[in-house]
C-alpha positions as CSV (number, residue, x, y, z in Angstrom):
1,M,-1.0,-7.5,-8.5
2,W,-0.8,-4.2,-6.7
3,T,-3.2,-1.9,-4.8
4,L,-2.8,1.8,-3.8
5,L,-3.1,2.0,0.0
6,P,-4.8,5.0,1.6
7,S,-2.0,6.1,3.9
8,S,-0.5,8.9,6.0
9,A,3.1,9.2,7.2
10,L,5.5,10.9,9.6
11,R,9.2,11.4,9.3
12,L,11.3,11.8,12.5
13,T,14.8,13.3,12.3
14,G,17.3,14.5,14.9
15,T,19.9,12.7,16.9
16,D,17.4,11.5,19.5
17,R,14.8,10.2,17.0
18,V,15.2,6.5,17.7
19,D,15.4,6.8,21.5
20,F,12.5,9.2,21.5
21,V,10.1,7.0,19.5
22,Q,11.4,3.9,21.3
23,G,10.0,5.4,24.5
24,Q,6.5,5.7,23.0
25,M,6.0,2.5,21.1
26,T,5.3,-1.1,22.0
27,N,7.9,-2.8,19.9
28,D,11.7,-2.6,19.9
29,L,12.9,-0.3,17.1
30,R,16.3,0.2,18.8
31,G,17.0,-3.5,18.4
32,A,16.1,-3.5,14.7
33,P,18.8,-3.5,12.1
34,T,19.4,-0.4,9.9
35,P,17.6,-0.4,7.7
36,G,14.9,-2.3,9.5
37,M,11.2,-2.2,10.2
38,V,8.8,-3.2,13.0
39,A,5.1,-3.1,13.5
40,C,4.1,-1.3,16.7
41,C,1.3,0.4,18.6
42,F,1.1,3.6,20.6
43,L,-1.0,3.1,23.7
44,N,-2.7,5.3,26.3
45,V,-2.0,5.0,30.0
46,R,-4.6,2.2,30.2
47,G,-2.8,0.1,27.7
48,Q,-5.4,0.7,25.0
49,I,-4.4,1.2,21.3
50,E,-4.4,4.8,20.1
51,F,-2.4,4.3,16.9
52,F,-0.9,1.4,14.9
53,A,2.1,2.0,12.7
54,R,4.9,0.3,10.9
55,A,8.2,2.0,11.8
56,Y,11.1,2.0,9.4
57,K,14.5,2.7,10.9
58,R,16.9,4.2,8.4
59,K,20.3,5.8,8.6
60,D,19.1,9.4,8.8
61,D,15.5,9.2,9.9
62,V,12.6,7.1,11.2
63,Y,9.6,6.7,8.9
64,L,6.2,5.9,10.4
65,H,3.7,4.5,8.0
66,L,0.1,4.8,9.1
67,D,-3.4,4.4,7.8
68,A,-5.1,7.4,6.2
69,G,-6.0,10.2,8.5
70,Q,-3.8,9.0,11.4
71,S,-0.6,11.2,11.0
72,V,-2.0,14.4,12.5
73,G,-3.2,12.8,15.7
74,L,0.0,10.8,16.2
75,A,2.2,13.8,15.5
76,A,0.3,15.8,18.1
77,R,0.6,13.0,20.7
78,L,4.4,12.7,20.1
79,R,5.0,16.4,20.3
80,R,3.4,16.5,23.8
81,Y,6.3,14.2,25.0
82,I,9.2,16.2,23.5
83,I,11.0,17.9,26.4
84,F,14.8,18.1,25.8
85,D,14.8,15.6,23.0
86,Q,16.6,16.5,19.8
87,V,13.9,15.3,17.4
88,E,11.8,16.9,14.6
89,I,8.5,15.5,13.5
90,G,7.3,16.1,10.0
91,D,4.1,15.1,8.3
92,V,5.0,13.8,4.8
93,T,1.6,12.4,3.9
94,E,1.2,14.7,0.9
95,E,4.7,13.9,-0.4
96,L,4.5,10.1,-0.3
97,G,2.4,7.3,-1.8
98,T,2.2,3.6,-1.0
99,V,1.2,0.6,-3.0
100,H,1.1,-3.0,-1.8
101,V,2.4,-5.6,-4.3
102,W,1.7,-9.3,-4.0
103,G,1.9,-12.4,-6.3
104,Q,4.5,-10.8,-8.6
105,D,8.2,-9.8,-8.6
106,V,9.3,-6.3,-8.0
107,S,12.3,-5.0,-9.9
108,G,15.0,-4.2,-7.4
109,W,13.5,-6.1,-4.4
110,N,15.6,-9.0,-3.0
111,P,13.2,-11.7,-1.8
112,D,16.0,-13.2,0.3
113,G,17.1,-9.8,1.7
114,P,16.1,-7.9,4.9
115,D,12.5,-6.9,5.6
116,A,13.3,-3.2,4.8
117,Q,15.1,-2.3,1.6
118,T,15.8,0.8,-0.5
119,F,16.3,0.7,-4.3
120,E,15.7,2.5,-7.5
121,L,12.5,2.0,-9.4
122,S,11.4,4.0,-12.5
123,G,13.9,6.8,-11.9
124,G,13.1,7.3,-8.2
125,T,14.2,5.8,-4.9
126,V,11.6,3.7,-3.1
127,L,11.5,2.4,0.4
128,A,10.1,-1.2,0.5
129,G,9.0,-3.4,3.4
130,R,8.0,-7.1,3.5
131,I,4.4,-7.0,4.7
132,N,1.8,-9.8,4.9
133,R,-1.6,-8.4,4.0
134,T,-3.0,-11.4,2.2
135,G,-1.8,-14.5,4.0
136,T,1.4,-14.5,2.0
137,P,4.1,-11.8,2.4
138,G,4.1,-9.2,-0.2
139,V,5.9,-5.8,-0.5
140,D,4.8,-2.3,0.5
141,L,6.4,0.3,-1.8
142,H,6.7,3.9,-0.4
143,F,7.6,6.5,-3.0
144,L,7.5,10.2,-3.7
145,T,4.2,11.1,-5.3
146,R,5.9,12.7,-8.3
147,Y,7.2,9.2,-9.2
148,G,3.8,7.6,-8.7
149,E,3.0,7.2,-12.4
150,G,6.3,5.7,-13.2
151,V,6.1,3.3,-10.3
152,R,2.7,2.1,-11.4
153,E,3.9,1.7,-15.0
154,A,6.9,-0.3,-13.7
155,L,4.6,-2.7,-11.8
156,G,2.5,-3.2,-14.9
157,G,-1.1,-4.4,-15.2
158,G,-4.1,-2.6,-13.7
159,E,-4.7,-1.8,-10.0
160,T,-6.4,-4.4,-8.0
161,P,-9.3,-2.8,-6.0
162,L,-8.7,-2.2,-2.3
163,D,-11.9,-4.3,-1.5
164,E,-10.3,-7.4,-3.0
165,L,-7.1,-6.9,-0.9
166,E,-9.3,-6.4,2.1
167,E,-11.2,-9.7,1.5
168,L,-7.9,-11.5,1.3
169,R,-6.8,-9.9,4.6
170,V,-10.0,-10.9,6.4
171,R,-9.8,-14.5,5.1
172,A,-6.2,-14.7,6.2
173,G,-7.2,-13.6,9.7
174,I,-4.8,-10.6,9.7
175,P,-6.1,-7.7,11.9
176,D,-6.1,-4.1,10.9
177,V,-6.5,-1.7,13.8
178,V,-8.1,1.1,11.9
179,R,-10.2,-0.9,9.3
180,D,-11.4,-3.3,11.9
181,G,-12.3,-0.5,14.3
182,F,-10.0,-1.9,17.1
183,V,-8.7,1.5,18.3
184,G,-9.3,1.6,22.1
185,T,-8.8,-2.2,22.6
186,L,-5.8,-3.9,24.2
187,P,-3.3,-5.4,21.7
188,Q,-3.6,-8.8,23.3
189,E,-7.3,-8.8,22.5
190,V,-7.0,-8.4,18.8
191,G,-4.2,-10.7,17.6
192,L,-1.3,-8.2,18.2
193,D,0.5,-10.0,21.0
194,V,3.8,-11.9,20.7
195,G,2.9,-15.1,18.8
196,G,-0.3,-13.5,17.5
197,L,-1.3,-13.0,13.9
198,L,0.4,-9.6,13.8
199,P,2.9,-9.2,16.7
200,V,3.6,-5.6,17.8
201,M,4.9,-6.3,21.3
202,S,8.2,-6.5,23.0
203,Y,8.1,-7.2,26.7
204,R,11.8,-6.6,27.2
205,K,12.4,-3.2,25.5
206,G,11.9,-0.9,28.5
207,C,9.3,1.6,29.5
208,Y,6.7,3.3,27.3
209,V,3.3,4.7,27.7
210,G,1.0,1.8,28.8
211,Q,3.9,-0.5,29.5
212,E,2.7,-1.2,33.1
213,I,-0.6,-2.6,31.9
214,M,1.2,-4.7,29.3
215,A,3.5,-6.2,31.9
216,R,0.6,-7.1,34.1
217,L,-1.1,-8.9,31.2
218,E,2.1,-10.8,30.4
219,A,2.4,-11.9,34.0
220,R,-1.2,-12.9,34.5
221,G,-2.2,-13.9,31.0
222,N,-5.8,-12.8,31.7
223,A,-7.0,-10.9,28.7
224,R,-10.7,-11.7,28.5
225,Y,-11.0,-11.3,24.7
226,H,-9.2,-12.6,21.7
227,L,-9.3,-12.3,17.9
228,A,-11.8,-14.6,16.3
229,G,-13.8,-15.1,13.1
230,L,-17.5,-14.7,12.4
231,E,-19.3,-16.3,9.5
232,G,-22.5,-14.8,8.1
233,D,-23.9,-12.8,5.2
234,G,-24.1,-9.1,5.3
235,L,-22.6,-8.7,8.7
236,P,-22.3,-5.0,9.7
237,A,-18.8,-3.8,10.4
238,H,-17.8,-2.3,13.8
239,A,-21.1,-3.5,15.4
240,E,-21.6,-5.1,18.8
241,V,-21.7,-8.9,19.0
242,I,-24.6,-10.1,21.1
243,R,-25.3,-13.6,22.6
244,E,-28.3,-14.3,24.7
245,G,-28.9,-10.5,25.2
246,K,-25.4,-9.8,26.4
247,T,-22.6,-8.0,24.5
248,V,-19.7,-10.5,24.0
249,G,-17.5,-8.5,21.6
250,Q,-17.3,-6.3,18.6
251,A,-17.1,-7.0,14.9
252,G,-14.4,-5.7,12.6
253,A,-14.4,-5.4,8.9
254,H,-16.7,-7.8,6.8
255,A,-15.7,-9.3,3.5
256,G,-16.8,-12.4,1.6
257,G,-19.1,-13.7,4.2
258,L,-16.5,-13.4,7.0
259,S,-15.6,-10.9,9.7
260,L,-12.8,-10.5,12.1
261,A,-14.0,-9.8,15.7
262,R,-12.8,-9.2,19.2
263,L,-14.7,-11.8,21.2
264,R,-14.9,-13.2,24.7
265,K,-12.7,-16.2,25.0
266,E,-15.4,-18.5,26.4
267,L,-17.2,-18.4,23.0
268,A,-16.5,-21.5,20.9
269,P,-16.5,-22.2,17.2
270,G,-20.1,-23.0,16.2
271,D,-21.7,-20.7,18.8
272,R,-24.5,-18.6,17.4
273,V,-24.5,-14.8,17.9
274,E,-25.9,-11.7,16.4
275,V,-24.0,-8.8,14.9
276,G,-26.2,-5.6,14.7
277,G,-29.2,-7.9,14.6
278,V,-27.8,-10.1,11.8
279,P,-27.3,-13.8,12.7
280,A,-23.7,-15.1,12.7
281,T,-21.7,-18.1,13.7
282,V,-18.4,-18.0,15.6
283,G,-15.7,-19.5,13.4
284,S,-12.1,-20.4,14.0
285,L,-8.9,-18.6,12.9
286,T,-6.2,-21.1,12.0
287,P,-3.7,-19.2,9.7
288,T,-0.1,-19.2,10.5
289,P,1.2,-16.0,12.2
290,A,1.7,-13.1,9.8
291,D,4.9,-11.2,9.0
292,V,4.6,-7.6,9.9
């Protein structure tokens, strides 16, 4: 099965590209192999998420894969920090497409190989990454749009709707910063910490914007919220979660009677809450941690 992903993308070139983006992101791209890939966030000075990306480190560039509509904002942010760095930032959103493939083999992909691979598919070169979007790792394929028809033909079958992929993601308890509306939260509050469902952190990589707040949270372990599940029919997405008249969190995407949510840690499975006026029950997330 495969699904076309609404995406945007940046390509960083220049001799300082890795060191430059390393100083902006939460994860350790410098320590990744070449080719390699890490999930990461770009934070503000308060440690709150501004952007989520998957960063691919290649021989001649760094490729940042983002959700749709994110590349312009991240490019503007990165350019503000260029001083003497030898780095060029290009928006390649219109040139590239991305599909996620799961539950089937991909010609050219080595399941036992590294998390980032490059190979030929249907006459064009694709960049592929091992990504867990359903509870079981699949493959993101990034390709030039002019090869899109050939890539889809090589995969076979018909496209699985994005809504179906989203339902599998929510059921697996895998957060999505944009789709769940978690921009502006702390990574530790929404399952993105080390050991979380989608780790984007390195506490040993050196300084970056927001790093001081992350170090405090690591030392004190006092994030007041965490990623949790909500059960209920027709729960509105991105709405406040209310218990006994008080706001105790915010709901993310809703699919198949379930929502992911950023909730106060004192809430327990079985507690009753309201999401935008709709009754819901706090559930538990018990999946194994996701690959990036």
